[in-house]
N, C-alpha and C positions, 0 to 999 in steps of 0.2 A: 503495500500500500503505499501511497505517496505521503500520507499523514499519519501522525502519530495519536489524534486524539480518537478515543474509543467509540464515540457517539457516531463521528463522521464515518468511521470505518465500518459501523453497523448499517447506518443509513446506505452508503454504498453496497455493501453485501446483499441488504433486503432488495435494493432496486436490481441487483444483478439477478437475484432469484427470481423475482417477479417477471423480469424480461425472459429469464430461461424457461420459466412455465408456461409464459405466452406463446413463445417459440415451441414448445413441446405440442401446446393445443393446436398451434398451426400445421405443425406436422403430422397431425391425426394420432397422437398418441396421449389419449387423454388418462391413461392409468398413470402414467410416468408424471404427466403435468400435476395431477393430482397431490401425488406423492412430494413431488418437488414443493409444491405449495403449500402442504402440510409439516412437511419437515423443516422448510426453510425457516419461518419464524422462530421456530424453537430453538433451532441452531443458533441464530442471531441473537436469540435471548440468554441462552446459556453462554455464550461468548462475551456479551456484555458483563454479566455477574461474575464471571471468573476472574 
């Protein structure tokens, strides 16, 4: 990452996860998209709290 601020890193990671989930939906992979959108926020929250 280009910044050391944890909150900013979390925002960028969340945005990346959302884009990836939408890309999976566009590519006709709804199961993978739903798992990405389900696991992504939990991962970001755990990274912030650690």
